[in-house]
N, C-alpha and C positions, 0 to 999 in steps of 0.2 A: 504494500500500500504506500502510495506516494503522497506526501503532504508538502505542498510548495506554495510560494508567494507570501510566506509569513513575514519575511524581512522587507520585501519590495512592495507588498500590497497589491501585486499584479496577479491576475487570474492566469497563471502560467499554463494550467491544464487546457483552458480554452484556446490560448495562443498556440500551443503545440498542436491541438486538434485542428485548428485552422491551417497551420503550416503543413500538417500531414494530408489535409484535403488536396492541397496543391501537389504534394508528393505522390498522391494516389491517382492522379489523372492518367498517367500511362497504364496503371493497373486497371483502371476502369475500361480503358480502350481494349486491353487484352481480354477482359471478361466479356465485353460486348462482341469482340471478334469470335470468341469461343462460342457464345450463344448463337451468333449468326451462322457460323459454320455447322453447328448442330442442327439448326433449323433447315439449312440447305441440304445436309445429309439426309434428314428425314423426308424432305420433299423429293429427293432422288429416289429414295426407297419406296415412297408411295407411288411414284410413277412406275417403278419396276414392278410393283404389285399389279397395277393395272395392265401393264404390258404382258405380264405372265398370265393373267386371266384371259387376255386375248389369245395368247399362244395356246392355252389349254383347249381352245375351240378348234384348233387345227386338226387334232386327232380325229374327231368326228367328221370334220369336213373332208378328210382324205379317205374315209372308209367308203367302200362300195355301197353299203346299206343306206348311206345318206342319200344316194342318187337312185337306188333301185329298191327301196323298201316297198313291201307289198302290204296291201290291206285286203281283208276278206270279209265279204258280206254274206249273210245266210238268210234264207227265206223262213227259217224256223229256229226258235231258241233251243230246240232239241239237239241241234248240232252247231257248234261254233268252231272256229279255226284260226290259227295264226300261221303266217308264211314267212320264210326267210327271204333274203334278197335274191337268191338264185331260183326261187320258185317261178315257173312259167305262168303267164296269164292264161285265164280260161275259166270255164264253168264245169262243175262236177255235181252229180246227183248222188245223195247218200240216203239210205234207209236203214234205220237202226231197229233190228228185230228183238234184240235182247241186250241188256246192260250187263257188264261184268260185275260179279259180286264176290264177297269174301266168304269162305267156308266158315261155318259156325256150329258149335255144339252147345246145347242148352240142357240144363237139368230138367228131367221130366216132371219132378215134383220138388217141393221144398226140401232142402237138405237137412233141416233141423228136426224133422219129424214133429211129434206132438209136444215136445218140450220147449224150453226157452230157446230163442233164436241164437244161432252161433255168433259169437263175437269174432270177426275175422282177424282181430289183432291179439287174441288170446291163444295160448298153446292149445293144439288140437287134442292133447291128452285130457284137457279140462273140459273140452266141448264135446268130444266123441267118446262114448263108453268103450273101454277095452282097446283104445287106439295106442299102439306102441311105435308106429312108424314103419319104415321099410323102403324098398325101391319101387318107383312107379316109372313106367315106360310108355312112350307114344311115338308114332311115326309120322313123318311129313315127306313131301316130295319136292325136289329141286326143279330148276328150269328144264333140266334134261329128262325129267320124269323118274329120276332115281330115288328110291326110298332111303330115308335116313332115320335111324332109331335114336331117340333121345331118352336117356335114363337119369332120373333125379332121385337122390337119396333124401328121404324125409325123416326127421327126428321128431320124437314125441313133443319136444319143446317148441317145434316150429308152429307158427300160426298159419292160418289159411292164406293170409297175404304173403307170408314167407314162402309158401309153396308156389304161389303164383309168380313171385319174383324168380324162383329157381327154374320154373318152366320157361319163362321168357329168356333167362340167361342161357340155359342149356340149349335152347333152340336158336340162339343167335338172334333173338328178336322176331323170329318167324311166327311165333305163336304167343298170344297174350291171353290172360284169363282174369276175370274179376267177379266179385260177388255183389249181388244187389240185395241189400238188407230188407227192402220193402217186400219184394217178391220171394225172397229166401231161395233164390236160384243162382247158379253159377253160369257165366258165359265164357266160352273158350273159342277163340277164333284165330284164323290166319290173318296176319297183318297185310298180306298181299292179296289182291283180288285175282280171280281166275281159277282155271282148272289145271292142276299139275300132275295128277294121277293119270298114268297112261290107260288105266282101266276106265272105260267110258262111264261105267256105273259105280266106280270106286269112290271111296271117301277121301277127303284131303287130309283129315286128321284121323289116324287109326290108333285105338287104344291098345297098349301092350307092345311087346317087342315082336320080332319076326316069327317067334314061336307062340305068340299070344300070351306070354307071361307078363306079370306086373300090371294088370289092367284093372284090378278090383277097386283101387282107390277111385277111379273115374266112375265105375259102374255102381259101387256100393256106397261110397261116401258122397260123391258129387251127383249121384243119381242120374247118370247119363246113359242113354241107350247106345250100345256099341255098333249096331248095324248101320250100314252106309246110308240107308234111306232116312235115318233119323237126322242126318246132317242137313243143315240149311245152307243154301248158297253154294259157293265154290264153282261158279259158272263163268265161262268166257263171254265177252261181248260178241254178238253176231250182227253183222251188218253187210250191206251191199254197197260197193263203190263202183258207180257207172255200170251196174248190173253184174259186177263180179262179186261173188260171195267170199267174205273174209271173216276172220275171228281175231280177237285180241284179249289178252289176259287183263288188260286195263281198259278203262273207259276213254281211251285215247289211242290214236294211231297216226303214224307219220308216213306220208307218201309224197315223193317228188318235192321235198322241201316244204310241205304243208302238214302241220300237226292238227288233226281233227279231234275235237273234244265232244264226247257223247254225254249229253245231259239227261236225255229221256228217249224212250222209243219214239220213232217218228217215221213216216212214209214220205219218200221222195223230197227230201230237203235239197234245195239248190244253193250251192255256194259259188260265188263269183270271186275270182282272184285277179287283182289288177295292181298296177304300179301306183304307189301312194305319192302322187306328184305334190300333194299339199305339204307333206312332211318335208320333201326336198326343198320346196319353195320356202317354207318357214325357216329351215336351217340356213339357207343362203341369206334370207332377209335378216335373220338374227346375227349372222356373221358380219354383214355389211353395217348393221346398226352399231355393232361393237367397234368396228373400224372407225366409223364416223365419230363415235364417242372418244376414241383415242385421238383422233385428229383435233377435235374440239378441246380436249384437255391439254394437249401439248401446245396448241396455238395459244390458249389462254395463259399457260405457264410461261412460255417464252416471250409473250408480248406484254406481260404484266408490268406495270410501272414500278420503278424502284424509288422509294422515298428515303433519300440519304440523310435527310434532316431528322429522321425518326429511327435512331439506332436502338438496339435492344436495351431494355431497362435493367438496371442493377437492382439488387434487393434493397439497397439504401434508397434508391430513387422511388421504388414502389411504395415505401413506407409513407411517403408524403403525398400519395395519390389515392383517389377513390378507385373502387373496382371498375366502374364504368370508364373512368379516365384511362386506366391500365388497358382495358379491353380495346378501346378506340385507338390508343397508341400502338399496341401490338398488332392491330389489324393493318396499320400502315407499315409497321416495322417488318412484318413478315411478307409484305408485298414485294414481288420481283425477285424472289429467291432463285428462280431459274431463268431469269430474263436473258434472252438472246443466247441461251445455252447451246453450244456447238454440238454436244452429243445428241441432244433431242432434235435439233434442227437438221443435222446431217443424217441422223437415223431415219427420220420421217421422210426426208427426201429420197433416201434409198428405198424405203418401203413403197412410196408413190411410184417411183420408177419401175419397181418390180411389178406392181399392179397394172401399169399402163403398157408394159412391154408385150410384144407379140410372141405367141407360142407357135413355133413351126411344127404343124401337125398335119401330115399328109392324110392320115386316116380319119381325122375328125372334121366336123363341119364348122368348128369355131376356133378362131385364133386370138381373139381379144375379148375383153369383158363387154365391150359395146355390142359385140355380135349376139350376146344373150340378153341385151337390154339393160346393162349396167354401165353408166357413163359418169364422167366427172361433172360436178356442178359448175355452171358458167358464172356463178356469183363469186367474185374474188374473195368476198368476206367468208366464204365457206372453207377456204384454205385447202381445196382439193377433196372435199367430201364426195362420196359416191351417191348417185341417185338411181333408183330402180324403175324401169319401165315394166310394171307388173305383168301386163298382157304379153309382152315380148318374152319375158323370163318364163312365164308359164308355158308358152308355146314351145320354147326351147326344151324345157324339162319334159313335157308330154311327148314330144316327137323325137328328141335326141338326148335322153338323159345320160346315156353312156358318153356322148361327146361332151356334154356339160362337165361330167366328172373328169374327163381327160384334159379339159381346159384348166380345171382347178388343180387336179392332182395327177402328176406323172413324174415319178421319182427317177429321172434320168439326169445326166450331166451335160447334155447337149442343148440345142435351141428348142427342143420339144419339152423341156422341163416345165412342169405345171406352175401356174401362178402362185398357188399356195406354197409350193416348195421354194420358190424364189423369195416370196415375202417372208417365209419362215427363216431363211438364211439371213436376210437383212435384220429381222427382228431379234434373232439370236445374237447377232453382232452388237446390236444396240443394248440389249439387256446385259451382255458381257461387259461392255464399256462402262455402263452405269455401275455394275457390281464392282469392277476394278476400282472405280473412283469412290463410291459411297458404301460399298460392302453390303452385308445383310446380317440377319440375326445369327447366322452360323459362323461369321467371320470375326476374328479378333481385330482390335484396332491396328495392330502392326501389319496386317495383311492387305490393307487397302489405303489409297492415297489420303483421303480425308481423315481417316483414323489416325494416320501418322501425323498429319497436321494438328489434329486435336491433342495428341499426346505431346507434341512440341509446344503448343500453347500452354498446356497444363504444366509442363516443366518450367516454362518461363514465368508463369504465375507463381509457382512455388518459390522460385529463386527471388522473384520480386518481393514476395511477402517476407522472405527472410531479410532482404535488404531494407524494406520499410521498417521492420522491427529494429534493425541496427540504427537507422536514421532517427527513429523515435527515441531510442535509448540515448543517442548522441545529443538530441535536443534537450532531453531531461538533464543530462550531465552538464550541458552548457548553462541551462537555467539554474541548476543547483549551484554551480560555481559562481554565478552572478549573485545568487541569494547569499552565498557564504561571504562573498566580498562585501556586499552591502551590510551584512550583519557585523563584519569586522570593523567596517567603517563606522557604523553606528556605535559600536562598543568603544572605539578610539575617541569618537566625538564626545561620548558620555564621560569618559575618563578625563579628557581635556577640560571639559566644563567643570567637573568636580575639582580639579586642581586650581582653576581660576577662581572658583568660588571659595576655596579654602584659603587662598592667598589674601583675600580681602579681610 
């Protein structure tokens, strides 16, 4: 704690504080430069985020499904369908005679008898008289019609739900079972629909092993009838496709790139498959809109006015201002962060050139964007935005969707290279230059230009703070020396007066 000014009567603390304000002027400039550079770095990164969003659209725009996606309409809700991009256009007639179903076994009667209902979570030895456990077996069939025997060991301490879990695990999830407390019956079913047993009249779930052993738990405890006729479901879907009779284990079937979904039995449902030109149109419009958004954003940023009389505020300056004053000041202070920026301007010029270039394509009908109804705005204020002639674009898509795709996407290294491939090359270069200068969240400050500049300013600030401390200490020493000299002078003056007074 310093106590000064006692001898001189001067407010040396205030004097030194005022002197230090002058000394801090270069420091304030450094802090403002640091803040400005941070704002500018963040502005670059924001721009890179927008450019990356634009780049993410290129993947879809280069896929064939964007230009050849198919839509399917059906005359009946009983049959619906989806088609991949390779499916040919056309109409097909489908009649569904039978839906596929899952094989199911159900208890003939309540499994609890006349007593209290079984608690599926309690040990079976407490629920079933004289139950001690043992092995239970059942058989299922795979896709090739081969029988597989599943054997489960049951302990007396196992609950009914424990047995069901073991059945599901042992069968690899092919069979599941559950108990309905209200009806007091057990349901046991295949998890896959369709018929797998090569025996036309055979069951899909057979109790016991290949020799018929270990079946009594199902018949005596779960009260299920072992005969095949007692099984419910386990049938294939039966349908006709253009008068050709077919079957499917599932209620769906894929033919020639079209997947048909059977929802109910139906006679003569007509399904029409055609190219979804609206989807292609929407994707191109969406892409052009995003490009125009990038044009607008870069033009705004590079043309924004710079207010040099409004430098970033320091914390000390903010203390003397209201929140509204700070907001208005910083609005002007942050203006022009990327004004006339060479990376953005040259990058956008490269992208525009790529979009306007000709694609040498002997196989295609289109060589330029204008051929499909996309041209540059004649208004100079639009800075090269693209305008779409919707009728011309639709016509090109409907009649030459493959050529539209070839114009946009063709990954070659010669003059037939697609417009998107060329634009992507320019965009990647622009993003890379911005990243080298402004970095990103994954880069350390030492690895990009502005980061190194910020580190340099931070180091200078640290050195300057050390120097300011030394200057302040020097001022206090000087004022302390002055106070000491004044105090000595006062003491000598007092002594002299005392001597003069004593001589009288």
